[in-house]
C-alpha positions as CSV (number, residue, x, y, z in Angstrom):
1,M,-62.8,5.4,54.8
2,T,-60.3,2.6,54.8
3,T,-57.2,2.2,52.7
4,A,-59.0,-0.2,50.2
5,D,-61.9,2.3,49.8
6,E,-59.4,5.1,49.1
7,A,-57.7,3.0,46.4
8,R,-61.0,2.2,44.8
9,A,-62.0,5.9,44.7
10,A,-58.6,6.9,43.2
11,S,-58.9,4.3,40.4
12,K,-62.2,5.9,39.3
13,R,-60.5,9.4,38.6
14,P,-59.3,9.9,34.8
15,D,-55.7,10.4,35.8
16,A,-55.6,7.3,38.1
17,A,-54.0,5.2,35.5
18,L,-51.2,7.7,35.0
19,A,-50.7,8.3,38.8
20,A,-50.4,4.7,39.9
21,P,-49.1,1.6,37.9
22,A,-51.3,-1.3,37.1
23,T,-49.5,-3.6,39.4
24,D,-47.7,-2.6,42.6
25,S,-44.3,-4.4,42.9
26,T,-43.5,-3.1,46.3
27,P,-44.6,-5.8,48.9
28,D,-46.2,-4.9,52.3
29,T,-43.3,-6.4,54.2
30,V,-39.8,-6.0,52.6
31,D,-37.9,-9.2,53.6
32,G,-35.6,-9.5,50.4
33,I,-33.1,-7.5,48.4
34,A,-34.2,-5.4,45.5
35,F,-32.8,-6.7,42.1
36,A,-33.5,-3.4,40.2
37,R,-34.6,0.2,40.6
38,L,-37.2,1.9,38.4
39,Y,-37.2,5.7,38.8
40,G,-35.3,5.4,42.0
41,E,-37.8,3.0,43.6
42,P,-36.8,-0.6,44.4
43,L,-38.2,-3.3,42.3
44,F,-38.6,-6.7,44.2
45,K,-40.6,-8.7,41.6
46,M,-40.2,-9.2,38.0
47,P,-42.8,-7.5,35.7
48,T,-45.6,-9.8,34.5
49,D,-45.4,-8.4,30.9
50,L,-42.9,-6.3,28.9
51,Y,-42.5,-2.8,30.4
52,I,-40.8,-0.1,28.5
53,P,-40.4,3.3,30.2
54,P,-41.9,6.2,28.1
55,D,-38.5,8.0,27.9
56,A,-36.5,4.8,27.0
57,L,-36.5,5.7,23.3
58,E,-35.8,9.2,21.9
59,V,-36.1,10.1,18.3
60,F,-34.1,13.2,16.9
61,L,-35.7,14.4,13.8
62,E,-33.2,17.2,13.2
63,T,-29.3,16.7,13.7
64,F,-26.8,19.4,13.2
65,E,-23.0,19.4,12.6
66,G,-22.3,22.1,15.2
67,P,-23.5,25.6,16.5
68,L,-23.1,27.3,13.0
69,D,-25.2,24.6,11.4
70,L,-28.0,25.0,13.9
71,L,-27.8,28.9,13.7
72,L,-27.9,28.7,9.8
73,Y,-30.8,26.3,10.0
74,L,-32.8,28.7,12.2
75,I,-32.1,31.6,9.9
76,R,-33.0,29.8,6.6
77,K,-36.1,28.1,8.0
78,Q,-37.6,31.5,8.8
79,N,-36.3,33.3,5.7
80,F,-34.4,35.7,7.7
81,N,-31.9,37.9,5.8
82,V,-28.3,36.8,6.9
83,L,-27.1,40.3,6.5
84,D,-29.7,41.6,8.9
85,I,-30.4,38.9,11.5
86,P,-33.1,39.6,14.2
87,M,-31.0,38.7,17.2
88,A,-33.9,38.5,19.6
89,D,-35.8,35.8,17.8
90,V,-32.8,33.8,16.7
91,T,-31.3,33.8,20.2
92,T,-34.5,32.7,21.9
93,Q,-35.0,29.7,19.5
94,Y,-31.3,28.8,19.8
95,L,-31.4,28.8,23.6
96,G,-34.5,26.6,23.5
97,Y,-32.6,24.0,21.5
98,V,-29.6,24.2,23.8
99,D,-31.9,23.7,26.9
100,Q,-33.2,20.6,25.3
101,L,-29.7,19.4,24.4
102,R,-28.3,19.9,27.9
103,K,-30.8,17.3,29.3
104,T,-29.5,14.5,27.1
105,N,-25.8,15.3,26.3
106,L,-24.0,17.9,28.5
107,E,-20.6,17.4,26.9
108,L,-22.1,18.1,23.4
109,A,-24.1,21.0,24.8
110,A,-20.7,22.9,25.9
111,E,-19.9,23.9,22.3
112,Y,-23.4,25.2,21.7
113,L,-23.3,27.1,25.0
114,L,-20.2,29.0,23.7
115,M,-22.2,30.1,20.6
116,A,-25.1,31.0,22.8
117,A,-23.0,33.3,24.9
118,M,-21.9,35.0,21.7
119,L,-25.4,35.6,20.5
120,I,-26.3,37.1,23.9
121,E,-23.3,39.4,23.8
122,I,-24.3,40.5,20.3
123,K,-28.0,41.0,21.4
124,S,-26.7,43.1,24.4
125,R,-24.4,45.3,22.2
126,M,-27.3,46.0,19.8
127,L,-29.4,47.2,22.7
128,L,-26.8,49.9,23.7
129,P,-26.9,53.3,22.1
130,V,-24.6,53.6,19.0
131,K,-21.5,55.8,19.6
132,K,-19.6,57.1,16.7
133,A,-15.8,56.2,16.6
134,D,-13.2,58.8,17.5
135,T,-12.0,58.9,13.8
136,G,-15.5,59.8,12.6
137,D,-15.9,56.3,10.8
138,E,-19.1,54.4,11.0
139,V,-19.1,51.9,14.0
140,E,-19.0,48.3,12.8
141,D,-22.2,46.2,13.2
142,P,-21.8,43.8,16.1
143,R,-23.2,41.1,13.8
144,A,-20.6,41.5,11.1
145,E,-18.2,38.8,12.5
146,L,-21.1,36.3,13.0
147,V,-22.4,37.0,9.4
148,R,-19.0,36.4,8.0
149,R,-18.7,33.0,9.7
150,L,-22.1,32.0,8.7
151,L,-21.6,32.8,4.9
152,E,-18.2,31.0,4.9
153,Y,-19.8,28.0,6.5
154,E,-22.8,28.1,4.1
155,Q,-20.4,28.1,1.1
156,M,-18.5,25.1,2.6
157,K,-21.6,23.2,3.3
158,L,-23.0,23.7,-0.2
159,A,-19.7,22.6,-1.7
160,A,-19.8,19.5,0.4
161,Q,-23.3,18.8,-0.8
162,R,-22.2,19.1,-4.5
163,L,-19.3,16.7,-3.9
164,D,-21.7,14.3,-2.2
165,Q,-24.0,14.4,-5.3
166,L,-21.1,13.1,-7.5
167,P,-21.2,9.3,-8.3
168,Q,-19.3,7.3,-5.8
169,L,-18.0,3.9,-6.2
170,G,-19.9,1.4,-4.0
171,R,-22.8,3.8,-3.3
172,D,-24.0,4.9,-6.7
173,F,-22.3,2.3,-9.0
174,L,-20.2,-0.7,-8.8
175,R,-17.1,-1.7,-10.8
176,A,-18.0,-4.2,-13.6
177,E,-16.3,-7.5,-13.4
178,V,-16.5,-9.9,-16.3
179,Y,-15.1,-13.5,-16.0
180,I,-13.9,-14.8,-19.4
181,E,-13.3,-18.6,-19.5
182,Q,-10.1,-19.3,-21.2
183,S,-9.6,-22.1,-23.6
184,I,-7.9,-25.3,-22.3
185,T,-5.4,-25.3,-25.2
186,P,-2.6,-22.9,-24.4
187,R,-2.0,-20.2,-27.1
188,F,1.5,-19.3,-27.4
189,P,2.6,-15.8,-28.7
190,D,4.0,-15.5,-32.2
191,V,7.8,-15.3,-32.6
192,N,9.2,-12.2,-34.2
193,S,12.1,-12.5,-36.6
194,D,14.1,-10.0,-34.5
195,D,13.6,-12.1,-31.4
196,L,14.8,-15.3,-33.3
197,R,17.9,-13.4,-34.6
198,A,18.7,-12.3,-31.1
199,A,18.3,-15.8,-29.7
200,W,20.6,-17.2,-32.4
201,A,23.2,-14.6,-31.7
202,D,23.1,-15.5,-28.0
203,V,23.6,-19.2,-28.7
204,I,26.7,-18.4,-30.9
205,K,28.1,-16.2,-28.2
206,R,27.7,-18.9,-25.6
207,A,29.2,-21.5,-28.0
208,R,32.4,-19.5,-28.4
209,L,32.9,-19.2,-24.7
210,V,33.1,-23.1,-24.5
211,Q,35.7,-24.4,-26.8
212,H,37.1,-28.0,-26.6
213,H,40.7,-28.8,-27.6
214,R,40.7,-32.3,-29.2
215,I,43.9,-34.5,-28.9
216,S,44.3,-37.1,-31.6
217,R,46.4,-40.1,-30.8
218,E,49.1,-41.1,-33.3
219,E,51.5,-43.9,-32.9
220,L,55.1,-42.8,-33.8
221,S,58.2,-45.2,-33.4
222,V,61.5,-43.7,-32.3
223,R,63.2,-46.7,-33.9
224,E,61.5,-46.1,-37.2
225,H,62.7,-42.5,-37.3
226,M,66.2,-43.6,-36.4
227,S,66.3,-45.9,-39.4
228,V,65.0,-43.2,-41.6
229,I,67.8,-40.7,-40.5
230,L,70.5,-43.3,-41.1
231,R,69.2,-44.0,-44.6
232,R,69.3,-40.4,-45.4
233,L,72.8,-40.0,-44.2
234,Q,74.2,-42.9,-46.1
235,N,73.7,-41.0,-49.4
236,A,75.4,-37.9,-48.3
237,R,78.7,-37.0,-46.5
238,F,76.9,-34.6,-44.1
239,M,73.6,-33.0,-43.9
240,E,72.5,-29.7,-42.2
241,F,70.6,-30.1,-38.9
242,S,67.5,-28.4,-40.2
243,D,67.2,-30.5,-43.3
244,L,66.6,-33.7,-41.3
245,F,63.2,-32.4,-40.0
246,D,60.0,-32.5,-42.0
247,T,58.0,-29.6,-40.5
248,T,54.9,-30.2,-42.8
249,R,54.0,-33.3,-40.8
250,G,53.3,-31.4,-37.6
251,V,54.9,-30.9,-34.2
252,P,54.6,-34.6,-32.9
253,V,56.6,-35.9,-35.9
254,V,59.3,-33.3,-35.4
255,V,59.6,-34.1,-31.7
256,V,59.9,-37.8,-32.3
257,N,62.5,-37.2,-35.1
258,F,64.6,-35.1,-32.7
259,I,64.5,-37.9,-30.0
260,A,65.6,-40.4,-32.6
261,M,68.6,-38.1,-33.5
262,L,69.6,-37.8,-29.9
263,E,69.4,-41.8,-29.5
264,L,71.7,-42.1,-32.6
265,S,74.2,-39.7,-31.1
266,R,74.0,-41.5,-27.8
267,E,74.8,-44.8,-29.4
268,S,77.6,-43.2,-31.5
269,L,76.0,-43.8,-34.8
270,I,76.1,-40.2,-35.9
271,E,78.3,-37.2,-35.2
272,I,76.9,-33.7,-34.8
273,T,79.6,-31.0,-35.5
274,Q,79.9,-27.2,-35.7
275,A,82.9,-25.3,-37.1
276,E,82.5,-22.3,-34.9
277,P,80.0,-20.6,-32.6
278,F,76.8,-19.6,-34.3
279,A,77.9,-21.5,-37.4
280,P,75.5,-24.0,-39.0
281,I,75.2,-27.4,-37.4
282,Y,76.0,-30.5,-39.5
283,V,75.1,-34.1,-39.0
284,R,77.0,-37.2,-40.6
285,L,77.5,-40.9,-40.0
286,A,80.1,-41.9,-37.5
287,Y,81.0,-44.8,-39.6
288,L,81.6,-45.8,-43.1
289,P,78.7,-47.4,-44.7
290,A,79.2,-50.9,-46.2
């Protein structure tokens, strides 16, 4: 039988479709470089249609948060009593899941392997004959520590589920947002009487800090005041110094009147005398009036 006859005979078998692919991509004479490998075999030609390997997609129906979550799932699924765990059945099912996990994710399986070792240890200790303690107390069940951890984890898991059932912003409801179109005309707030009084007091306070000194200009003649002094002295022999000044007319008039008196004394038209120190000062004419 030739090679072609053997191929035709193999194609008639039921498992021929699974044993050999529909098209052989390996040429009789390899004279090029393979651009890909499929299951370790070189691929020299592009597939004529879309080819998806059977293990390219994996779907995980059950996901667990860790070893305790998996162990609690196996116990609750089969309605086992947590306080009396059948270690043989649970360990067998647990190891089956770990073997499947090791094929896909070895790093993730390390944590599960630690729990598997603990289960095997507990199972081994339960197979040994029970010995009483030296003190006469009852020996602790090897499953006690595992049961305590499982019950604590279940309480935390149930609490987390209750928290997850609470309404959450963005998942169960959204914050209501309402846009109110404002009027074009601005509306100013009302003025309170207390605010108005405080504003007026602030204006008065600032006005007192800024005060202006106004100077009024008044034309005063020294010559005119000299004539007034001479006329007053003609009717008296002498007059006291202070009587010659009119203080009611203001400081400028008094200053000009004093300058006029000094001018008259410089021109020797009046005489200013004093009898003794600290005595009154008198003014009189230096000449006899006509």
